[in-house]
C-alpha positions in Angstrom: 134.1 129.5 100.8 134.8 128.8 97.2 137.2 130.9 95.2 134.3 131.9 92.9 132.6 133.7 95.8 135.7 135.9 96.6 135.8 139.3 95.1 138.2 139.9 92.2 141.4 141.8 93.2 140.7 145.5 93.2 137.0 144.9 93.8 137.1 144.4 97.5 134.8 146.6 99.6 137.0 148.7 101.8 135.7 151.5 104.1 136.8 154.8 102.6 139.3 156.6 104.7 139.9 160.1 103.3 142.3 161.9 105.6 140.5 165.3 105.2 137.2 163.9 106.5 136.1 163.0 110.0 135.4 159.4 110.9 131.7 160.0 110.7 132.0 161.6 107.3 134.1 158.6 106.0 131.4 156.3 107.4 128.7 158.2 105.6 130.7 158.4 102.4 131.3 154.6 102.5 127.6 153.9 103.2 126.6 156.2 100.3 129.0 154.6 97.9 127.8 151.1 98.8 124.2 152.3 98.3 125.0 153.7 94.9 126.9 150.5 93.9 124.0 148.4 94.9 121.1 150.5 93.6 119.4 149.2 90.5 118.2 152.7 89.8 121.7 154.2 89.7 123.3 154.6 86.3 125.8 151.9 85.6 128.6 154.4 85.2 128.0 155.7 88.8 127.8 152.1 90.1 131.2 151.4 88.5 132.6 154.6 89.9 131.5 153.6 93.4 133.1 150.1 92.9 136.4 151.8 91.9 136.5 154.0 95.0 135.3 151.2 97.3 137.8 148.8 95.8 140.7 151.2 96.3 141.3 151.6 92.6 140.5 155.3 92.6 140.8 157.8 95.3 138.0 160.2 95.9 140.3 163.2 95.2 141.1 161.8 91.8 137.5 161.1 90.7 137.1 164.3 88.6 140.5 163.7 87.0 139.4 160.3 85.8 137.5 160.7 82.5 134.9 158.0 83.3 134.5 159.4 86.9 134.0 163.0 85.6 131.5 161.8 83.0 129.6 159.7 85.5 129.3 162.5 88.0 128.4 165.2 85.6 125.8 163.0 83.8 124.4 162.0 87.2 124.1 165.5 88.4 122.5 166.6 85.2 119.8 164.0 85.6 119.2 165.1 89.2 119.1 168.8 88.2 116.4 168.0 85.6 114.4 166.0 88.1 114.6 168.9 90.5 113.5 171.4 87.9 110.6 169.2 86.8 109.2 169.0 90.4 106.4 171.3 91.6 107.3 173.9 94.2 105.2 171.9 96.7 107.2 168.8 96.0 110.5 170.7 96.3 109.5 172.0 99.6 108.5 168.5 100.8 112.0 167.3 99.9 113.6 170.2 101.7 111.5 169.5 104.8 112.3 165.8 104.8 116.0 166.5 104.6 115.8 169.1 107.4 113.9 166.7 109.6 116.3 163.9 109.0 119.3 166.3 109.8 117.6 167.5 113.0 116.8 163.9 114.0 120.4 162.9 113.5 121.7 165.9 115.4 119.5 165.0 118.3 121.1 161.6 118.3 118.1 159.7 117.1 119.2 158.5 113.7 121.9 156.8 111.7 
């Protein structure tokens, strides 16, 4: 493995281990952060925020105190809110149903 393929210090991909979360919640959080970091549709500020948390440069509890973290989250949520508002009632219900079905499937032990 060449040195150019190694991640830069502070950019390593560690599992998130928040002490107030269960192991399953930490696994889900880590997977979600990795998905955001790798998503081409995610805003670059959210991708960078995910890199900081996964790299251990920023703890989850400090995200809102970090100016760039606060901005990335509020801007991202604003976009999601606008997308939700622009959906038809039928589309909103379809999203709700899909989320409920996925949760029920996971609770029944059929999904991960």
